[in-house]
N, CA, C and O atoms as CSV, one atom per row, in Angstrom:
chain,resi,resn,atom,element,x,y,z
A,1,MET,N,N,138.924,55.094,-53.917
A,1,MET,CA,C,139.920,54.089,-54.230
A,1,MET,C,C,140.432,54.315,-55.660
A,1,MET,O,O,139.658,54.260,-56.615
A,2,ALA,N,N,141.704,54.562,-55.797
A,2,ALA,CA,C,142.326,54.816,-57.099
A,2,ALA,C,C,142.780,53.495,-57.705
A,2,ALA,O,O,143.367,52.653,-57.026
A,3,THR,N,N,142.502,53.333,-58.974
A,3,THR,CA,C,142.980,52.152,-59.685
A,3,THR,C,C,143.771,52.605,-60.903
A,3,THR,O,O,143.457,53.617,-61.530
A,4,GLU,N,N,144.790,51.844,-61.220
A,4,GLU,CA,C,145.599,52.145,-62.393
A,4,GLU,C,C,145.331,51.094,-63.447
A,4,GLU,O,O,145.221,49.907,-63.144
A,5,THR,N,N,145.227,51.535,-64.679
A,5,THR,CA,C,145.106,50.606,-65.792
A,5,THR,C,C,146.259,50.850,-66.741
A,5,THR,O,O,146.687,51.985,-66.952
A,6,GLU,N,N,146.741,49.792,-67.295
A,6,GLU,CA,C,147.849,49.883,-68.239
A,6,GLU,C,C,147.356,49.425,-69.601
A,6,GLU,O,O,146.747,48.362,-69.723
A,7,THR,N,N,147.617,50.221,-70.618
A,7,THR,CA,C,147.221,49.873,-71.977
A,7,THR,C,C,148.283,48.981,-72.597
A,7,THR,O,O,149.470,49.307,-72.589
A,8,LYS,N,N,147.845,47.865,-73.129
A,8,LYS,CA,C,148.766,46.943,-73.780
A,8,LYS,C,C,149.186,47.541,-75.117
A,8,LYS,O,O,148.336,47.931,-75.916
A,9,GLN,N,N,150.485,47.615,-75.364
A,9,GLN,CA,C,151.017,48.166,-76.609
A,9,GLN,C,C,151.220,47.043,-77.618
A,9,GLN,O,O,151.978,46.104,-77.375
A,10,LEU,N,N,150.537,47.151,-78.750
A,10,LEU,CA,C,150.734,46.239,-79.858
A,10,LEU,C,C,151.371,47.029,-80.992
A,10,LEU,O,O,151.274,48.255,-81.029
A,11,TRP,N,N,152.013,46.339,-81.903
A,11,TRP,CA,C,152.660,47.003,-83.037
A,11,TRP,C,C,152.081,46.437,-84.316
A,11,TRP,O,O,151.883,45.228,-84.438
A,12,VAL,N,N,151.810,47.320,-85.276
A,12,VAL,CA,C,151.195,46.923,-86.534
A,12,VAL,C,C,152.144,47.232,-87.678
A,12,VAL,O,O,152.653,48.348,-87.785
A,13,CYS,N,N,152.384,46.243,-88.534
A,13,CYS,CA,C,153.202,46.460,-89.721
A,13,CYS,C,C,152.414,47.346,-90.673
A,13,CYS,O,O,151.286,47.011,-91.035
A,14,THR,N,N,152.986,48.463,-91.080
A,14,THR,CA,C,152.280,49.381,-91.971
A,14,THR,C,C,152.240,48.870,-93.410
A,14,THR,O,O,151.529,49.433,-94.242
A,15,SER,N,N,152.985,47.821,-93.711
A,15,SER,CA,C,152.951,47.264,-95.062
A,15,SER,C,C,151.810,46.272,-95.244
A,15,SER,O,O,151.122,46.294,-96.264
A,16,CYS,N,N,151.606,45.393,-94.245
A,16,CYS,CA,C,150.617,44.323,-94.437
A,16,CYS,C,C,149.566,44.240,-93.333
A,16,CYS,O,O,148.568,43.537,-93.490
A,17,GLY,N,N,149.773,44.944,-92.219
A,17,GLY,CA,C,148.793,44.909,-91.144
A,17,GLY,C,C,149.046,43.840,-90.094
A,17,GLY,O,O,148.237,43.678,-89.180
A,18,PHE,N,N,150.151,43.105,-90.202
A,18,PHE,CA,C,150.477,42.106,-89.181
A,18,PHE,C,C,150.579,42.787,-87.820
A,18,PHE,O,O,151.174,43.858,-87.697
A,19,VAL,N,N,149.997,42.161,-86.798
A,19,VAL,CA,C,150.038,42.722,-85.446
A,19,VAL,C,C,151.050,41.945,-84.626
A,19,VAL,O,O,150.917,40.734,-84.448
A,20,TYR,N,N,152.079,42.654,-84.120
A,20,TYR,CA,C,153.062,42.033,-83.230
A,20,TYR,C,C,152.580,42.205,-81.803
A,20,TYR,O,O,152.410,43.327,-81.327
A,21,ASP,N,N,152.361,41.093,-81.125
A,21,ASP,CA,C,151.947,41.091,-79.723
A,21,ASP,C,C,153.147,40.656,-78.885
A,21,ASP,O,O,153.625,39.532,-79.041
A,22,PRO,N,N,153.648,41.530,-77.992
A,22,PRO,CA,C,154.821,41.167,-77.188
A,22,PRO,C,C,154.612,39.902,-76.356
A,22,PRO,O,O,155.570,39.182,-76.075
A,23,ASP,N,N,153.367,39.626,-75.960
A,23,ASP,CA,C,153.097,38.417,-75.174
A,23,ASP,C,C,153.341,37.154,-75.989
A,23,ASP,O,O,153.715,36.118,-75.439
A,24,GLU,N,N,153.129,37.238,-77.304
A,24,GLU,CA,C,153.329,36.079,-78.177
A,24,GLU,C,C,154.720,36.054,-78.787
A,24,GLU,O,O,155.258,34.979,-79.054
A,25,GLY,N,N,155.318,37.235,-79.015
A,25,GLY,CA,C,156.618,37.300,-79.673
A,25,GLY,C,C,156.532,36.802,-81.102
A,25,GLY,O,O,155.463,36.819,-81.712
A,26,ASP,N,N,157.643,36.365,-81.626
A,26,ASP,CA,C,157.720,35.747,-82.957
A,26,ASP,C,C,158.734,34.620,-82.876
A,26,ASP,O,O,159.858,34.756,-83.359
A,27,PRO,N,N,158.335,33.489,-82.258
A,27,PRO,CA,C,159.291,32.389,-82.071
A,27,PRO,C,C,159.933,31.909,-83.369
A,27,PRO,O,O,161.108,31.540,-83.372
A,28,ASP,N,N,159.177,31.909,-84.482
A,28,ASP,CA,C,159.754,31.476,-85.759
A,28,ASP,C,C,160.815,32.460,-86.252
A,28,ASP,O,O,161.722,32.077,-86.991
A,29,GLY,N,N,160.702,33.734,-85.842
A,29,GLY,CA,C,161.671,34.757,-86.231
A,29,GLY,C,C,162.757,34.964,-85.186
A,29,GLY,O,O,163.564,35.886,-85.307
A,30,GLY,N,N,162.787,34.113,-84.158
A,30,GLY,CA,C,163.821,34.213,-83.135
A,30,GLY,C,C,163.504,35.206,-82.028
A,30,GLY,O,O,164.398,35.567,-81.262
A,31,ILE,N,N,162.249,35.660,-81.919
A,31,ILE,CA,C,161.850,36.612,-80.889
A,31,ILE,C,C,160.987,35.863,-79.875
A,31,ILE,O,O,159.850,35.511,-80.187
A,32,PRO,N,N,161.499,35.612,-78.671
A,32,PRO,CA,C,160.737,34.838,-77.687
A,32,PRO,C,C,159.537,35.618,-77.137
A,32,PRO,O,O,159.548,36.848,-77.129
A,33,PRO,N,N,158.508,34.906,-76.681
A,33,PRO,CA,C,157.370,35.576,-76.053
A,33,PRO,C,C,157.825,36.459,-74.896
A,33,PRO,O,O,158.757,36.118,-74.168
A,34,GLY,N,N,157.153,37.599,-74.739
A,34,GLY,CA,C,157.499,38.536,-73.679
A,34,GLY,C,C,158.496,39.601,-74.109
A,34,GLY,O,O,158.882,40.442,-73.298
A,35,THR,N,N,158.920,39.585,-75.367
A,35,THR,CA,C,159.888,40.570,-75.861
A,35,THR,C,C,159.167,41.826,-76.336
A,35,THR,O,O,158.395,41.767,-77.292
A,36,PRO,N,N,159.411,42.981,-75.671
A,36,PRO,CA,C,158.791,44.219,-76.149
A,36,PRO,C,C,159.336,44.587,-77.529
A,36,PRO,O,O,160.468,44.248,-77.876
A,37,PHE,N,N,158.512,45.286,-78.307
A,37,PHE,CA,C,158.917,45.653,-79.667
A,37,PHE,C,C,160.192,46.486,-79.661
A,37,PHE,O,O,161.001,46.386,-80.583
A,38,THR,N,N,160.379,47.307,-78.630
A,38,THR,CA,C,161.562,48.170,-78.551
A,38,THR,C,C,162.852,47.376,-78.397
A,38,THR,O,O,163.937,47.907,-78.634
A,39,GLU,N,N,162.747,46.115,-78.004
A,39,GLU,CA,C,163.942,45.281,-77.814
A,39,GLU,C,C,164.197,44.323,-78.973
A,39,GLU,O,O,165.122,43.513,-78.924
A,40,ILE,N,N,163.380,44.417,-80.009
A,40,ILE,CA,C,163.590,43.561,-81.177
A,40,ILE,C,C,164.780,44.105,-81.964
A,40,ILE,O,O,164.871,45.314,-82.181
A,41,PRO,N,N,165.695,43.233,-82.395
A,41,PRO,CA,C,166.864,43.721,-83.143
A,41,PRO,C,C,166.470,44.316,-84.496
A,41,PRO,O,O,165.431,43.973,-85.059
A,42,ASP,N,N,167.309,45.203,-85.001
A,42,ASP,CA,C,167.056,45.859,-86.284
A,42,ASP,C,C,167.027,44.877,-87.450
A,42,ASP,O,O,166.529,45.205,-88.526
A,43,THR,N,N,167.554,43.687,-87.242
A,43,THR,CA,C,167.599,42.693,-88.312
A,43,THR,C,C,166.287,41.925,-88.451
A,43,THR,O,O,166.134,41.127,-89.375
A,44,TRP,N,N,165.332,42.160,-87.534
A,44,TRP,CA,C,164.057,41.442,-87.570
A,44,TRP,C,C,163.190,41.940,-88.712
A,44,TRP,O,O,163.141,43.140,-88.983
A,45,PHE,N,N,162.505,41.024,-89.381
A,45,PHE,CA,C,161.596,41.346,-90.479
A,45,PHE,C,C,160.194,40.888,-90.117
A,45,PHE,O,O,160.024,39.954,-89.334
A,46,CYS,N,N,159.190,41.544,-90.686
A,46,CYS,CA,C,157.800,41.133,-90.503
A,46,CYS,C,C,157.661,39.696,-91.009
A,46,CYS,O,O,158.088,39.398,-92.124
A,47,PRO,N,N,157.071,38.802,-90.210
A,47,PRO,CA,C,156.963,37.406,-90.642
A,47,PRO,C,C,155.975,37.188,-91.780
A,47,PRO,O,O,155.993,36.129,-92.408
A,48,VAL,N,N,155.123,38.151,-92.059
A,48,VAL,CA,C,154.126,37.994,-93.111
A,48,VAL,C,C,154.631,38.534,-94.449
A,48,VAL,O,O,154.583,37.834,-95.461
A,49,CYS,N,N,155.120,39.789,-94.455
A,49,CYS,CA,C,155.488,40.427,-95.732
A,49,CYS,C,C,156.985,40.692,-95.880
A,49,CYS,O,O,157.439,41.038,-96.970
A,50,GLY,N,N,157.759,40.536,-94.806
A,50,GLY,CA,C,159.196,40.737,-94.899
A,50,GLY,C,C,159.660,42.168,-94.729
A,50,GLY,O,O,160.841,42.462,-94.917
A,51,ALA,N,N,158.730,43.085,-94.368
A,51,ALA,CA,C,159.122,44.486,-94.160
A,51,ALA,C,C,160.025,44.597,-92.942
A,51,ALA,O,O,159.921,43.804,-92.006
A,52,ARG,N,N,160.912,45.585,-92.960
A,52,ARG,CA,C,161.800,45.804,-91.827
A,52,ARG,C,C,161.022,46.356,-90.645
A,52,ARG,O,O,159.953,46.938,-90.829
A,53,SER,N,N,161.530,46.186,-89.459
A,53,SER,CA,C,160.805,46.542,-88.237
A,53,SER,C,C,160.508,48.024,-88.109
A,53,SER,O,O,159.566,48.390,-87.407
A,54,GLU,N,N,161.280,48.901,-88.765
A,54,GLU,CA,C,161.017,50.325,-88.612
A,54,GLU,C,C,159.761,50.765,-89.368
A,54,GLU,O,O,159.336,51.912,-89.228
A,55,ARG,N,N,159.160,49.879,-90.164
A,55,ARG,CA,C,157.919,50.225,-90.859
A,55,ARG,C,C,156.695,49.929,-89.993
A,55,ARG,O,O,155.568,50.000,-90.485
A,56,ALA,N,N,156.888,49.604,-88.741
A,56,ALA,CA,C,155.755,49.330,-87.860
A,56,ALA,C,C,155.443,50.565,-87.026
A,56,ALA,O,O,156.308,51.406,-86.781
A,57,ARG,N,N,154.202,50.655,-86.602
A,57,ARG,CA,C,153.792,51.759,-85.745
A,57,ARG,C,C,153.005,51.184,-84.585
A,57,ARG,O,O,152.424,50.103,-84.691
A,58,THR,N,N,152.988,51.898,-83.496
A,58,THR,CA,C,152.255,51.426,-82.333
A,58,THR,C,C,150.775,51.727,-82.497
A,58,THR,O,O,150.393,52.662,-83.202
A,59,THR,N,N,149.961,50.939,-81.850
A,59,THR,CA,C,148.522,51.159,-81.902
A,59,THR,C,C,147.888,50.762,-80.575
A,59,THR,O,O,148.364,49.853,-79.895
A,60,CYS,N,N,146.837,51.435,-80.222
A,60,CYS,CA,C,146.077,51.074,-79.017
A,60,CYS,C,C,144.730,50.504,-79.433
A,60,CYS,O,O,143.838,50.370,-78.596
A,61,HIS,N,N,144.566,50.172,-80.682
A,61,HIS,CA,C,143.340,49.645,-81.266
A,61,HIS,C,C,142.187,50.630,-81.204
A,61,HIS,O,O,141.026,50.231,-81.283
A,62,ALA,N,N,142.493,51.912,-81.062
A,62,ALA,CA,C,141.462,52.941,-81.152
A,62,ALA,C,C,141.173,53.169,-82.631
A,62,ALA,O,O,142.079,53.062,-83.458
A,63,PRO,N,N,139.938,53.478,-82.973
A,63,PRO,CA,C,139.652,53.721,-84.390
A,63,PRO,C,C,140.449,54.909,-84.918
A,63,PRO,O,O,140.608,55.919,-84.232
A,64,MET,N,N,140.947,54.776,-86.144
A,64,MET,CA,C,141.682,55.867,-86.764
A,64,MET,C,C,140.711,56.982,-87.108
A,64,MET,O,O,139.563,56.726,-87.473
A,65,ARG,N,N,141.167,58.198,-86.994
A,65,ARG,CA,C,140.343,59.356,-87.286
A,65,ARG,C,C,140.978,60.100,-88.446
A,65,ARG,O,O,142.153,60.464,-88.389
A,66,HIS,N,N,140.208,60.325,-89.493
A,66,HIS,CA,C,140.722,61.045,-90.657
A,66,HIS,C,C,140.708,62.537,-90.342
A,66,HIS,O,O,139.676,63.078,-89.944
A,67,ILE,N,N,141.841,63.202,-90.517
A,67,ILE,CA,C,141.955,64.619,-90.198
A,67,ILE,C,C,141.584,65.478,-91.398
A,67,ILE,O,O,140.631,66.255,-91.329
A,68,LYS,N,N,142.317,65.351,-92.489
A,68,LYS,CA,C,142.005,66.118,-93.694
A,68,LYS,C,C,142.634,65.446,-94.898
A,68,LYS,O,O,143.465,64.550,-94.756
A,69,GLY,N,N,142.237,65.879,-96.077
A,69,GLY,CA,C,142.763,65.291,-97.298
A,69,GLY,C,C,141.847,64.180,-97.786
A,69,GLY,O,O,140.789,63.929,-97.209
A,70,TRP,N,N,142.266,63.523,-98.850
A,70,TRP,CA,C,141.476,62.440,-99.425
A,70,TRP,C,C,141.732,61.158,-98.644
A,70,TRP,O,O,142.887,60.792,-98.426
A,71,THR,N,N,140.688,60.479,-98.225
A,71,THR,CA,C,140.850,59.261,-97.433
A,71,THR,C,C,141.509,58.143,-98.229
A,71,THR,O,O,142.157,57.277,-97.641
A,72,TRP,N,N,141.362,58.140,-99.547
A,72,TRP,CA,C,141.915,57.068,-100.370
A,72,TRP,C,C,143.386,57.292,-100.708
A,72,TRP,O,O,144.035,56.395,-101.247
A,73,LEU,N,N,143.920,58.463,-100.403
A,73,LEU,CA,C,145.300,58.778,-100.765
A,73,LEU,C,C,146.176,58.799,-99.513
A,73,LEU,O,O,146.193,59.784,-98.774
A,74,ASP,N,N,146.896,57.717,-99.284
A,74,ASP,CA,C,147.779,57.642,-98.120
A,74,ASP,C,C,149.220,57.950,-98.546
A,74,ASP,O,O,149.465,58.317,-99.695
A,75,ASN,N,N,150.162,57.801,-97.622
A,75,ASN,CA,C,151.567,58.130,-97.922
A,75,ASN,C,C,152.142,57.269,-99.038
A,75,ASN,O,O,152.937,57.751,-99.844
A,76,ASP,N,N,151.749,55.996,-99.092
A,76,ASP,CA,C,152.267,55.136,-100.155
A,76,ASP,C,C,151.786,55.620,-101.518
A,76,ASP,O,O,152.540,55.574,-102.491
A,77,GLY,N,N,150.541,56.082,-101.601
A,77,GLY,CA,C,150.016,56.621,-102.852
A,77,GLY,C,C,150.739,57.885,-103.277
A,77,GLY,O,O,151.037,58.074,-104.456
A,78,VAL,N,N,151.018,58.747,-102.314
A,78,VAL,CA,C,151.744,59.990,-102.603
A,78,VAL,C,C,153.161,59.654,-103.079
A,78,VAL,O,O,153.647,60.246,-104.043
A,79,ASN,N,N,153.815,58.719,-102.417
A,79,ASN,CA,C,155.169,58.328,-102.832
A,79,ASN,C,C,155.169,57.751,-104.243
A,79,ASN,O,O,156.064,58.057,-105.031
A,80,LEU,N,N,154.184,56.926,-104.573
A,80,LEU,CA,C,154.093,56.357,-105.912
A,80,LEU,C,C,153.877,57.462,-106.954
A,80,LEU,O,O,154.543,57.491,-107.989
A,81,ALA,N,N,152.943,58.364,-106.666
A,81,ALA,CA,C,152.666,59.453,-107.605
A,81,ALA,C,C,153.903,60.322,-107.824
A,81,ALA,O,O,154.201,60.706,-108.955
A,82,ALA,N,N,154.620,60.631,-106.747
A,82,ALA,CA,C,155.822,61.458,-106.864
A,82,ALA,C,C,156.900,60.747,-107.674
A,82,ALA,O,O,157.598,61.379,-108.468
A,83,THR,N,N,157.037,59.450,-107.481
A,83,THR,CA,C,158.038,58.691,-108.221
A,83,THR,C,C,157.707,58.654,-109.709
A,83,THR,O,O,158.575,58.879,-110.552
A,84,VAL,N,N,156.452,58.369,-110.022
A,84,VAL,CA,C,156.037,58.295,-111.422
A,84,VAL,C,C,156.151,59.667,-112.087
A,84,VAL,O,O,156.670,59.781,-113.197
A,85,LEU,N,N,155.669,60.701,-111.409
A,85,LEU,CA,C,155.735,62.045,-111.965
A,85,LEU,C,C,157.187,62.508,-112.143
A,85,LEU,O,O,157.540,63.086,-113.171
A,86,GLY,N,N,158.017,62.248,-111.139
A,86,GLY,CA,C,159.431,62.627,-111.230
A,86,GLY,C,C,160.140,61.901,-112.353
A,86,GLY,O,O,160.928,62.501,-113.084
A,87,GLY,N,N,159.864,60.602,-112.497
A,87,GLY,CA,C,160.475,59.829,-113.579
A,87,GLY,C,C,160.015,60.317,-114.941
A,87,GLY,O,O,160.801,60.416,-115.884
A,88,GLY,N,N,158.716,60.622,-115.027
A,88,GLY,CA,C,158.181,61.131,-116.299
A,88,GLY,C,C,158.788,62.468,-116.674
A,88,GLY,O,O,159.148,62.689,-117.830
A,89,LEU,N,N,158.903,63.352,-115.708
A,89,LEU,CA,C,159.514,64.656,-115.982
A,89,LEU,C,C,160.988,64.512,-116.351
A,89,LEU,O,O,161.486,65.241,-117.208
A,90,GLY,N,N,161.680,63.584,-115.715
A,90,GLY,CA,C,163.081,63.342,-116.043
A,90,GLY,C,C,163.253,62.850,-117.455
A,90,GLY,O,O,164.155,63.279,-118.174
A,91,MET,N,N,162.359,61.922,-117.857
A,91,MET,CA,C,162.435,61.404,-119.233
A,91,MET,C,C,162.084,62.500,-120.233
A,91,MET,O,O,162.719,62.610,-121.282
A,92,LEU,N,N,161.082,63.308,-119.916
A,92,LEU,CA,C,160.716,64.411,-120.797
A,92,LEU,C,C,161.863,65.409,-120.927
A,92,LEU,O,O,162.145,65.899,-122.020
A,93,GLY,N,N,162.515,65.703,-119.822
A,93,GLY,CA,C,163.658,66.628,-119.840
A,93,GLY,C,C,164.795,66.105,-120.696
A,93,GLY,O,O,165.462,66.875,-121.387
A,94,SER,N,N,165.019,64.801,-120.656
A,94,SER,CA,C,166.114,64.249,-121.455
A,94,SER,C,C,165.774,64.257,-122.946
A,94,SER,O,O,166.680,64.303,-123.778
A,95,LEU,N,N,164.498,64.212,-123.296
A,95,LEU,CA,C,164.093,64.242,-124.707
A,95,LEU,C,C,164.148,65.643,-125.285
A,95,LEU,O,O,164.338,65.804,-126.491
A,96,ILE,N,N,163.986,66.657,-124.452
A,96,ILE,CA,C,163.958,68.063,-124.901
A,96,ILE,C,C,165.356,68.560,-125.241
A,96,ILE,O,O,165.490,69.455,-126.075
A,97,LYS,N,N,166.376,68.027,-124.640
A,97,LYS,CA,C,167.749,68.496,-124.868
A,97,LYS,C,C,168.065,68.664,-126.295
A,97,LYS,O,O,169.182,69.052,-126.638
């Protein structure tokens, strides 16, 4: 006897960790229960931190597995370091002229 199981898709805000559950929706944000994340308008913001919807990623609640690199250095850390380093080099370049 074959049985099919369907994995429930939840969406997690990568800024604050808010979990969007399609069964609950976001009634305060104008998203009725039963609305899949793919049907949420681009104007929707995370109700917790205000991040735009494209900063969310899907999750199946499986534990994350670290592949390589430093576990404490994520993309936000790399972006911050690049911004600070780039700004510092720009200021240094303008002083050398």
